[in-house]
C-alpha positions as CSV (number, residue, x, y, z in Angstrom):
1,M,26.8,-5.5,-11.2
2,A,27.9,-2.4,-13.1
3,K,28.0,0.8,-11.0
4,R,25.4,3.5,-11.7
5,T,26.7,7.0,-12.0
6,F,24.6,10.0,-10.9
7,F,25.2,13.8,-10.8
8,L,23.1,14.4,-7.7
9,T,22.6,12.2,-4.7
10,P,20.4,9.3,-6.0
11,I,17.4,8.2,-4.2
12,I,16.1,4.7,-3.7
13,M,12.4,4.5,-2.6
14,V,11.3,1.3,-0.9
15,H,7.6,0.4,-0.8
16,G,5.6,-1.2,2.0
17,A,3.7,-4.4,2.4
18,F,1.3,-5.5,-0.4
19,C,2.6,-2.7,-2.6
20,G,5.2,-2.1,-5.4
21,G,7.4,0.6,-6.7
22,W,4.2,2.2,-8.1
23,T,3.6,3.5,-4.6
24,F,5.9,6.4,-5.5
25,D,4.5,7.2,-8.9
26,Q,3.4,10.7,-7.7
27,F,5.7,11.1,-4.7
28,R,8.9,10.8,-6.8
29,A,8.0,13.7,-9.1
30,P,9.2,16.6,-6.9
31,F,12.5,14.8,-6.3
32,E,13.1,14.3,-10.0
33,A,12.1,17.9,-10.7
34,A,14.9,18.9,-8.2
35,G,17.4,16.8,-10.3
36,H,17.6,13.6,-8.3
37,I,17.4,10.2,-10.0
38,C,14.8,8.0,-8.2
39,L,14.9,4.3,-8.2
40,T,11.6,2.6,-7.1
41,P,12.2,-1.2,-7.2
42,D,9.7,-3.8,-6.5
43,L,10.7,-5.9,-3.5
44,R,11.4,-9.5,-4.3
45,G,8.3,-11.5,-5.2
46,G,6.1,-8.4,-5.6
47,A,4.5,-6.8,-8.6
48,R,1.6,-9.3,-8.6
49,S,3.9,-12.3,-9.1
50,G,2.3,-13.8,-5.9
51,K,5.6,-15.6,-5.2
52,T,6.2,-14.1,-1.8
53,A,5.5,-17.1,0.4
54,G,8.6,-17.8,2.6
55,L,10.4,-14.6,1.8
56,S,12.1,-12.9,4.8
57,M,12.7,-9.3,5.7
58,G,16.3,-10.3,5.4
59,D,15.7,-11.2,1.8
60,Y,14.2,-7.8,1.1
61,A,17.0,-6.0,2.9
62,S,19.7,-7.9,1.0
63,D,18.2,-7.0,-2.3
64,I,18.1,-3.3,-1.4
65,S,21.6,-3.5,-0.1
66,D,22.7,-4.9,-3.4
67,L,21.0,-2.0,-5.2
68,I,22.7,0.5,-2.9
69,R,26.1,-1.0,-3.8
70,S,25.3,-0.7,-7.5
71,C,25.2,3.1,-7.1
72,E,28.5,4.9,-7.6
73,T,27.4,7.6,-5.1
74,P,25.8,6.5,-1.8
75,P,22.1,7.1,-2.1
76,V,19.4,8.4,0.2
77,L,16.9,5.7,1.1
78,I,13.3,6.6,1.4
79,G,11.2,3.8,2.9
80,H,7.4,3.7,3.5
81,S,5.8,1.5,6.2
82,L,7.3,-2.0,6.1
83,G,9.7,-0.5,3.5
84,G,10.9,1.9,6.1
85,L,12.1,-1.1,8.2
86,V,13.6,-2.7,5.1
87,A,15.5,0.6,4.5
88,Q,16.8,0.7,8.1
89,M,18.0,-2.9,7.7
90,A,19.7,-2.2,4.4
91,A,21.3,1.0,5.7
92,A,23.0,-1.1,8.3
93,K,24.5,-3.4,5.6
94,A,25.5,-0.9,2.9
95,K,26.7,2.7,2.7
96,V,24.0,5.3,2.3
97,A,24.0,9.1,2.5
98,G,20.8,9.5,4.5
99,L,17.7,7.8,5.5
100,V,14.1,9.0,5.3
101,L,11.4,6.9,7.0
102,L,7.8,7.5,6.1
103,A,5.5,6.0,8.8
104,P,8.1,3.2,9.2
105,S,7.5,-0.2,10.8
106,A,9.6,-0.3,13.9
107,P,12.7,-2.5,14.3
108,W,13.2,-5.4,16.7
109,G,12.8,-4.3,20.3
110,I,10.4,-1.3,19.9
111,Q,7.0,-2.0,21.3
112,G,4.0,-0.2,19.9
113,G,1.7,1.5,22.3
114,T,-1.8,1.5,20.7
115,M,-4.6,-1.0,20.5
116,E,-4.5,-1.0,16.7
117,E,-0.8,-2.0,16.7
118,A,-1.5,-4.8,19.1
119,V,-4.5,-6.0,17.0
120,S,-2.4,-6.0,13.9
121,A,0.2,-8.2,15.6
122,V,-2.2,-10.9,16.4
123,S,-5.0,-10.7,13.8
124,L,-3.1,-12.6,11.2
125,Y,-3.2,-15.7,13.3
126,A,-6.8,-16.2,12.2
127,L,-5.3,-17.3,8.9
128,G,-3.6,-20.3,10.5
129,P,0.2,-20.7,9.9
130,F,0.3,-17.4,7.9
131,W,4.1,-17.2,8.2
132,S,4.4,-19.9,5.6
133,Q,1.9,-18.3,3.2
134,A,1.5,-15.4,0.8
135,V,-1.1,-13.2,2.6
136,A,-3.6,-11.5,0.3
137,P,-4.4,-7.8,0.8
138,D,-7.7,-7.0,2.6
139,Y,-9.8,-4.1,1.3
140,A,-11.5,-3.4,4.6
141,L,-8.2,-3.1,6.4
142,A,-6.7,-0.9,3.7
143,K,-9.8,1.3,3.7
144,G,-9.9,1.7,7.5
145,Y,-6.2,2.0,8.3
146,S,-4.0,2.8,5.3
147,L,-6.0,4.5,2.5
148,D,-8.6,6.1,4.8
149,R,-8.0,9.7,3.6
150,L,-8.4,8.9,-0.1
151,S,-11.6,9.1,-2.2
152,S,-13.5,5.9,-2.8
153,A,-12.3,5.8,-6.4
154,D,-8.7,6.5,-5.6
155,R,-8.8,4.0,-2.8
156,R,-10.2,1.2,-5.0
157,A,-7.7,2.0,-7.8
158,I,-4.7,1.6,-5.4
159,F,-6.1,-1.5,-3.8
160,E,-6.5,-3.1,-7.3
161,R,-2.7,-2.7,-7.7
162,M,-1.9,-4.4,-4.4
163,S,-0.4,-7.9,-4.4
164,P,0.1,-10.7,-1.8
165,E,2.7,-10.2,0.9
166,S,5.0,-12.6,2.5
167,G,3.5,-13.9,5.7
168,R,6.9,-14.6,7.0
169,A,8.0,-11.0,6.5
170,L,4.8,-9.8,8.3
171,W,5.4,-12.2,11.1
172,E,9.1,-11.1,11.5
173,T,7.9,-7.5,11.6
174,L,4.7,-7.6,13.7
175,N,5.7,-10.5,16.1
176,W,9.4,-9.7,16.4
177,W,9.5,-10.8,20.1
178,L,8.8,-14.4,18.9
179,D,11.6,-14.4,16.3
180,P,14.6,-16.3,17.7
181,F,16.8,-15.0,14.9
182,M,16.0,-11.3,15.6
183,T,15.6,-10.7,11.9
184,T,14.5,-7.1,12.1
185,M,17.2,-6.1,14.6
186,V,18.8,-2.9,13.3
187,P,22.3,-2.2,14.9
188,A,22.0,1.6,15.3
189,E,25.7,2.0,15.6
190,R,26.1,1.0,12.0
191,I,23.9,3.8,10.8
192,K,25.9,7.0,11.1
193,V,24.0,9.1,8.6
194,P,21.3,11.8,9.0
195,V,17.9,10.2,9.6
196,L,14.4,11.9,9.1
197,A,11.3,10.0,10.3
198,V,7.9,11.3,9.2
199,A,4.6,10.5,10.9
200,G,1.0,11.2,10.2
201,G,-0.9,12.5,13.2
202,R,-3.9,10.4,12.3
203,D,-2.0,7.2,11.5
204,V,-3.0,4.3,13.8
205,I,-0.8,1.7,12.0
206,H,2.5,3.4,12.9
207,P,1.5,6.4,15.1
208,P,3.7,9.3,16.0
209,A,4.7,7.8,19.4
210,T,6.1,4.7,17.8
211,V,7.8,6.6,15.0
212,R,9.5,8.8,17.6
213,Q,10.8,5.7,19.3
214,T,12.3,4.5,15.9
215,A,13.8,7.9,15.3
216,A,15.3,8.0,18.8
217,R,16.9,4.6,18.2
218,L,18.7,6.1,15.2
219,S,19.3,9.6,16.7
220,G,17.1,11.0,14.0
221,T,14.8,13.9,13.5
222,V,11.0,13.6,13.6
223,S,8.4,15.5,11.6
224,V,4.7,15.0,12.2
225,F,1.9,16.0,9.8
226,P,-1.1,16.3,12.1
227,E,-3.8,15.9,9.5
228,M,-2.2,13.0,7.6
229,S,-2.6,9.3,8.1
230,H,-0.6,6.3,6.9
231,W,-0.4,6.7,3.1
232,L,2.1,9.5,3.2
233,P,3.4,9.0,-0.3
234,G,0.0,9.5,-1.9
235,E,-2.8,10.9,0.3
236,P,-3.7,14.6,0.3
237,G,-0.7,16.5,1.6
238,Y,1.9,14.2,0.0
239,L,3.5,17.2,-1.8
240,D,4.0,18.9,1.6
241,V,5.7,15.7,2.8
242,A,7.9,15.6,-0.3
243,A,8.8,19.3,0.2
244,A,9.7,18.6,3.8
245,C,12.0,15.7,2.8
246,L,13.7,17.8,0.1
247,G,14.1,20.7,2.5
248,W,15.7,18.3,5.1
249,M,18.0,16.8,2.4
250,A,19.1,20.3,1.5
251,E,19.9,21.2,5.1
252,E,21.9,18.0,5.4
253,G,23.8,18.7,2.2
254,L,22.2,15.8,0.4
């Protein structure tokens, strides 16, 4: 793969479960206005192909690692939700300049502390052997837990763009203690770059307490936006989140 040359630190934005690179259609604008090139790939099997069944978090991380290596300059990774965990895994495999985690899924070994996190870890079993399936997005769950601060019209528009997610990837993330391969283990000693973790104070999917544990594992900094929920790249206040990320990057010389 030919190397990609950039004048400023490039940025790779990694989307979460059921989503695509379109997650960052608005969020990327301030970074591009500042002069950064933003790459917003679809994770393997996404973009409504429906071909996600059987894909592992390891597959996602390998693809992002390959994209990192295609950049002549080590990029900053910005990952949202499940994409935040993919970003952590990829950063342990390929050289990056920094890591920004937006409401990230936690790596292997970090136990969530809320009822909603516990419910999400077991609710998929109602689908049967979901780990071998492509799991369809659920509007009620998206409305209640992820897109809860959006207008009805905006919520519906985003949901219509969502696509099936790999049940295996969800199982490896939500039920990590059952995974004998420890797929989502992130060797913290391999990530020796600045890390910023951002949490929404009203997020019940990945609440601030869990995000703080993830940041502590990576010796990172935490920023909490009290009035925000889970959809940090696009709900009201996303421009403030982008500004905070850009400010942090400037402080870190990125």
